[in-house]
N, C-alpha and C positions, 0 to 999 in steps of 0.2 A: 344333931350335928349335921351340917351341910357339907357333904363331900364335894370338893371342887377340884377341877383340873384347869391349869393355866396354859394357854397356847399363845406365845409371844416370841418373836424372833430375837428380841434383844434380851440377853441374859441379865443385864443390870435392871432393866425395867421389870422383867418377869420376876426377878428376885425381890424387888421392892414391893410388887403387888403381893407376892407370896408372904412377905413379912407382914404387911398390913392385914391380910386376911387371917394368917395364923395367929395374930394377936387377939383375935376374937374368940370367945369361949365356944361359940356355936358353929365355927367354920373350920374345916380341916382341908388343907391342900394335899391331895393325894397323888398328884402328878404334875410335872412341868414339861411342856412340849415346846420345841423350838422350830418345827417345820410343819407345813401343811400335810405332808405325806405321813406324818406320825399321828395325826389327830385321831383318826378313826380307830386304829389298833390300840392306841393308848387308852382312849376313853372306854372302849369295849373291855379292855383288860381290867381297868380300875373301877368301872361303873360309878362315876360320880353323879350326883344329882344336877350339878351345874358345871358347864365348861365356859370359861372366860376366854374369848377368842379375839386376837388382834385382827382387825379388818385387813391389814396389810399382808397377812399370811395367805389370804385367798389368792388363787391364780389370777393372772392378768388375762381377761378375755379379749384377746386380739387388740390390745391397746386401748380399749374403750375407757377403762377406768381401772382402779386397783381392786375393784370388788366385782366378783362374778355372782350375780344374783341367783341364777340357776344352780351354780355351784354351792352357794350357801343353803338353798332349799334342799339340795341333794344331801348335803352334809347333815342338815337337821333331820332329814328322813332316816339316814343311816344311823344316827345317834338317838333314835326314838327313846323316850324316857329320860333323856338328859336335856335340861334347859340350856339354851345358849345365850350368853351375854356378849355382844359384839362391842369391842372398844374401837372407836373411830375418832379421827381428828375432825374438828369443826369445819376445816377447809374442804372436806369431802362431802359437803351438804348436797351436791348434785347426785352423788351416789346414794346417800342416805335417804333422800326424799322417797324414792320408790320402795325402799326397805321399810321405812316407817309407815308408809301408806298401806303396805300389805297387811300389817297388824296380825302377824302369825302367832298363834298361841305357843308359848314356850320359847319365844325368841324376843330378846330385848336389846336395846342399844344404849350405850353410855359414851359421852364425850371423853376423850383422853385427857383433856385439860380440866376436868372436874376435880373437886376435892376428894381425897381418899374416903371421907365419910360417906360420900354418895355411892361409891363402889361397895362399901360394907353394907349400906342400907339395901 
C-alpha cells in the first residue's frame, strides 16, 4: 500500500485526484493539504511514502516565477523519506527545465494536463 498525501490549493482538483488514487487497490490517500504552510506538519504527522504537490503552492520567489527551486529542495530535505511528485502546467516549462535537469532522487514531475492513468502509474 502506497500511503499518499495530496497538496493542492483547489478543493475540487484535490478531491478528484484523491478519488482517482483511492480507486486503486495499492494506493491510500492519508492526507489532503490546501496550503504550503501545512505541508511539512501534515506529512510529518501522517508519514506517507509519497506527497503529490501542486507546483503553484510553492512560494513566489520575488516574482521570478511561481516555483521557488531552493524552497522545493528545502521541502524535499525536510520531508526526507517521502518522495515528492510535483504537478505542473506545461506552460511553466521555463521553471520546470532547471528542476528536470537537477534529477534529484525522490523527486518527480508530472504535467497537470496528463491522463489520470499517468498519475496512477
